[in-house]
C-alpha positions in Angstrom: -97.3 146.3 -100.2 -96.9 149.2 -97.8 -99.5 147.7 -95.5 -97.5 144.4 -95.4 -94.2 146.2 -94.9 -95.6 148.3 -92.0 -97.2 145.2 -90.4 -93.9 143.4 -90.6 -91.9 146.3 -89.2 -94.3 146.8 -86.2 -95.2 143.2 -85.6 -91.5 142.1 -85.6 -90.6 144.8 -83.1 -92.2 142.9 -80.2 -89.9 140.0 -80.9 -86.9 142.3 -81.3 -87.7 143.8 -77.9 -88.0 140.3 -76.4 -84.6 139.4 -77.8 -82.9 142.7 -76.8 -84.1 142.4 -73.2 -81.7 139.5 -72.7 -78.9 141.9 -72.9 -80.1 145.4 -72.0 -82.2 146.6 -69.0 -85.7 147.5 -70.2 -86.0 151.2 -69.5 -82.5 152.0 -70.7 -83.3 150.0 -73.8 -86.4 152.0 -74.6 -84.9 155.3 -73.6 -81.8 154.9 -75.7 -83.9 153.7 -78.6 -86.0 156.9 -78.7 -83.1 159.2 -78.0 -81.5 158.2 -81.4 -84.9 157.9 -83.2 -85.9 161.3 -82.0 -82.7 162.9 -83.3 -83.2 161.3 -86.7 -86.9 162.2 -87.0 -86.1 165.8 -85.9 -83.5 166.0 -88.7 -86.1 164.7 -91.1 -88.6 167.2 -89.9 -86.1 170.0 -90.5 -86.0 168.9 -94.2 -89.6 168.3 -94.9 -91.5 170.9 -92.7 -91.5 174.6 -92.4 -91.0 174.6 -88.6 -89.4 172.3 -86.1 -89.5 174.5 -82.9 -92.6 174.4 -80.8 -94.1 177.7 -79.8 -96.8 178.5 -77.2 -98.1 176.6 -74.3 -100.5 174.4 -76.3 -97.8 172.9 -78.5 -95.6 172.1 -75.5 -98.6 170.6 -73.8 -99.3 168.3 -76.7 -95.6 167.3 -76.7 -95.7 166.7 -73.0 -98.8 164.5 -73.1 -97.5 162.5 -76.1 -94.0 162.2 -74.7 -95.1 161.0 -71.3 -98.1 158.8 -72.2 -97.5 157.6 -75.7 -93.8 157.1 -75.5 -92.5 157.0 -71.9 -95.3 155.1 -70.1 -96.4 153.0 -73.1 -92.9 151.8 -73.9 -91.7 151.6 -70.4 -94.5 149.4 -69.3 -94.3 147.3 -72.5 -90.6 146.6 -72.1 -91.0 145.8 -68.4 -94.0 143.5 -69.3 -91.9 141.7 -71.9 -89.6 140.6 -69.2 -92.3 138.1 -68.3 -94.4 137.5 -71.4 -93.4 136.7 -75.0 -93.4 139.3 -77.8 -96.3 137.5 -79.5 -98.5 137.7 -76.3 -97.5 141.3 -75.8 -98.5 142.2 -79.4 -101.9 140.6 -78.9 -102.6 142.4 -75.7 -101.5 145.8 -77.1 -103.9 145.3 -80.0 -106.6 146.3 -77.5 -105.4 149.9 -77.6 -107.9 151.1 -80.3 -110.8 149.7 -78.2 -109.4 151.3 -75.0 -109.1 154.6 -76.9 -112.7 154.6 -77.8 -113.7 153.7 -74.2 -111.6 156.6 -72.8 -113.0 159.0 -75.4 -116.5 158.0 -74.4 -115.7 158.9 -70.8 -113.6 162.0 -71.2 -115.0 163.6 -74.4 -118.7 164.5 -74.2 -119.1 164.3 -78.0 -118.0 160.7 -78.2 -120.2 158.8 -75.6 -120.3 155.1 -76.0 -123.6 153.5 -77.0 -124.7 150.0 -76.2 -122.9 148.4 -79.1 -119.8 150.4 -78.1 -119.9 148.8 -74.7 -120.3 145.4 -76.3 -117.2 146.0 -78.3 -115.3 147.1 -75.3 -116.3 144.0 -73.3 -115.3 141.8 -76.3 -111.8 143.4 -76.1 -111.5 142.6 -72.4 -112.7 139.0 -73.0 -110.0 138.7 -75.7 -107.3 139.8 -73.2 -108.6 137.2 -70.6 -108.4 134.5 -73.3 -104.8 135.5 -74.1 -103.6 135.6 -70.5 -105.7 132.6 -69.4 -105.6 133.4 -65.7 -106.3 130.6 -63.2 -106.3 130.3 -59.5 -102.9 128.7 -59.7 -101.5 131.4 -62.1 -102.8 134.5 -60.3 -99.8 136.3 -58.9 -97.4 134.5 -61.2 -95.0 136.1 -63.6 -97.2 135.6 -66.7 -100.2 137.4 -65.2 -98.0 140.2 -63.8 -96.3 140.7 -67.2 -99.6 140.7 -69.0 -100.9 143.3 -66.5 -97.9 145.5 -67.3 -98.5 145.2 -71.0 -102.2 145.9 -70.7 -101.3 149.0 -68.5 -99.0 150.1 -71.4 -102.0 149.9 -73.8 -104.1 151.9 -71.3 -101.4 154.6 -71.2 -101.2 154.7 -75.0 -104.9 155.0 -75.4 -105.3 157.6 -72.6 -102.5 159.8 -74.1 -104.2 159.5 -77.5 -107.4 160.9 -76.1 -105.9 163.6 -74.0 -104.1 165.2 -77.0 -107.3 165.6 -79.0 -108.8 168.8 -77.4 -105.4 170.6 -77.5 -104.9 172.9 -80.4 -101.5 172.9 -82.1 -100.2 173.9 -85.5 -96.8 172.2 -85.0 -96.0 170.0 -88.0 -96.7 166.4 -87.2 -93.1 165.3 -87.9 -91.8 167.9 -85.5 -94.4 166.9 -82.9 -93.3 163.3 -83.3 -89.6 164.1 -82.9 -90.0 166.2 -79.8 -92.3 163.7 -78.2 -89.8 160.9 -78.8 -87.0 163.0 -77.2 -89.1 164.0 -74.2 -90.2 160.4 -73.8 -86.6 159.2 -74.0 -85.7 161.6 -71.2 -88.5 160.4 -69.0 -87.5 156.7 -69.7 -83.8 157.4 -68.9 -84.8 159.2 -65.7 -87.1 156.3 -64.8 -84.3 153.8 -65.5 -82.0 155.7 -63.1 -84.7 155.6 -60.3 -85.1 151.9 -60.9 -81.4 151.4 -60.5 -80.6 150.4 -64.1 -77.0 150.9 -65.1 -75.2 151.2 -68.4 -72.7 148.7 -66.9 -75.4 146.1 -67.1 -75.6 146.3 -70.9 -74.1 143.3 -72.6 -72.8 144.8 -75.8 -73.2 141.7 -78.1 -73.9 141.5 -81.8 -77.4 140.4 -81.0 -78.0 143.3 -78.7 -76.7 145.8 -81.2 -78.8 144.3 -84.0 -81.9 144.4 -81.9 -81.3 148.0 -80.9 -80.6 149.2 -84.5 -83.5 147.2 -85.9 -86.0 148.8 -83.3 -84.6 152.3 -83.8 -84.0 152.5 -87.6 -86.5 149.9 -89.0 -89.4 149.6 -86.6 -88.9 153.2 -85.5 -87.8 155.7 -88.2 -88.5 153.7 -91.4 -91.9 152.5 -90.1 -92.7 156.1 -89.2 -92.2 157.1 -92.8 -94.2 154.2 -94.1 -97.0 155.0 -91.7 -97.5 158.5 -93.1 -97.3 157.3 -96.7 -99.9 154.7 -96.0 -102.1 157.2 -94.2 -101.9 159.5 -97.2 -102.8 156.8 -99.6 -105.4 154.7 -97.7 -106.7 156.6 -94.7 -106.8 156.0 -91.0 -109.1 152.9 -90.9 -106.9 150.9 -93.2 -103.8 152.0 -91.3 -105.5 151.0 -88.1 -105.9 147.4 -89.4 -102.1 147.1 -89.3 -102.5 146.9 -85.5 -104.4 143.7 -85.9 -101.9 142.2 -88.3 -99.1 142.9 -85.9 -99.9 140.0 -83.5 -100.0 137.6 -86.4 -96.6 138.9 -87.6 -95.2 138.6 -84.1 -96.5 135.1 -83.7 -94.9 134.1 -87.1 -91.6 135.8 -86.4 -91.4 134.4 -82.9 -91.9 130.9 -84.3 -89.3 131.4 -87.0 -86.6 133.0 -84.9 -87.2 131.7 -81.4 -89.2 128.5 -82.0 -92.0 129.8 -79.8 -95.6 128.7 -80.5 -98.7 130.3 -79.0 -101.7 128.1 -78.2 -105.1 128.2 -79.8 -106.7 130.3 -77.0 -104.3 133.1 -77.8 -105.4 133.1 -81.4 -109.1 133.0 -80.3 -108.3 135.9 -78.0 -106.8 138.0 -80.8 -109.9 137.3 -83.0 -112.2 138.3 -80.1 -110.3 141.6 -79.7 -110.6 142.2 -83.5 -114.3 141.5 -83.3 -114.7 144.1 -80.5 -112.9 146.7 -82.6 -115.2 145.9 -85.6 -118.3 146.3 -83.4 -117.1 149.7 -82.1 -116.0 151.0 -85.6 -118.8 149.4 -87.5 -120.0 152.7 -89.1 -116.4 153.6 -90.2 -116.0 150.1 -91.8 -119.4 150.5 -93.5 -118.3 153.9 -94.9 -115.0 152.4 -96.0 -116.6 149.6 -97.8 -119.1 151.9 -99.5 -116.1 154.1 -100.6 -114.3 151.1 -102.0 -117.3 150.0 -104.0 -117.8 153.5 -105.4 -114.2 153.7 -106.4 -114.5 150.4 -108.3 -117.6 151.6 -110.1 -116.0 154.8 -111.4 -114.4 154.9 -115.0 -110.7 154.3 -115.2 -108.6 157.4 -114.7 -106.1 158.7 -117.2 -102.4 157.9 -117.1 -101.4 161.4 -116.1 -103.8 161.4 -113.1 -102.5 158.0 -112.0 -99.0 159.5 -112.0 -100.2 162.4 -109.7 -101.8 159.9 -107.4 -98.5 158.1 -107.0 -96.6 161.2 -106.1 -99.0 162.6 -103.5 -100.5 159.4 -102.1 -104.0 160.5 -102.9 -103.9 163.6 -100.7 -102.0 166.8 -100.6 -98.9 165.5 -98.8 -97.7 169.0 -98.0 -100.9 169.5 -96.0 -100.3 166.4 -94.0 -96.8 167.6 -93.2 -97.6 171.2 -92.3 -101.1 171.2 -90.8 -99.6 169.4 -87.8 -100.9 169.2 -84.3 -104.5 168.6 -83.6 -105.9 168.1 -87.0 -103.5 165.4 -88.0 -103.3 163.9 -84.6 -107.1 163.8 -84.4 -107.2 161.9 -87.7 -105.0 159.3 -86.3 -106.3 159.0 -82.8 -110.0 159.0 -83.8 -109.6 155.8 -85.8 -106.5 154.1 -84.7 -105.6 154.7 -81.1 -103.4 157.4 -82.2 -102.1 154.4 -83.8 -100.4 154.9 -84.2 -97.9 157.3 -83.5 -96.5 153.8 -82.7 -93.2 153.6 -84.0 -93.2 155.8 -83.3 -94.6 153.4 -80.9 -93.8 149.8 -81.1 
């Protein structure tokens, strides 16, 4: 149930962005979204963690990298890209982020070099993007290809930021880190909007625009953020990562229901090719996950009292997830899900 809810929140966000861009300039839209979301998450962090204020250079460095790459560049380029491509296509291209994360880690982190199968998975991901974009000699230089390039650049920014935060040590609680990163990213986005010439006067304050903004901020942002951590506690990073591959399917369905948009068969084939690339890269993790599931099924049934405990702490010590913070928790996410996702956080 949590998996489906999270996939719905994140997948539908791409369509909500597409709708909102009819009324709000892209960078202002993204910046205002995370200004409010950051304030709400910071308030949540004040309630559930023992520290909300960063201290020391390393904690501010983590916030800086996450704020600039994972929030500002990722969302700025995504919103700009969705001026030219549909939310369903954008969601499919963004699903390459986990593959790109592994590729960047292989280049930048000596302990995570890509082997031959890793290269094969990376190439499959790129082939999937080509199938989605379907470039031709006539289309090259057109709006569709330009928009797809912007969205792909957003996935690159997200993946690169996810890798760059890994070596940085920080004990800031994860909720506090998320909140400050949102606020910093919002500031960068609003400054970028000013440099681009976007104006508050250009916002068309309609019911649809307000509904899109509130949905993205409160549902796809804050609520999905809480769902993400609960699901991470209960199921682990690999299962959470699979939400990223359910998002395009959700975006395609929601786009069809709300906007009447239909993607072609090559887009679906491209999505499946991207998923195949991820499975190739993460084959060992999937094998371990399958082995763990089989072992759990073979164990005797647990007692009623123990089941009750499992429901309240999600299968792990939730207080540890909240207060370990920084590198340990971020590493758990970025290793297996493109920091994925801090995403909505990120969608």
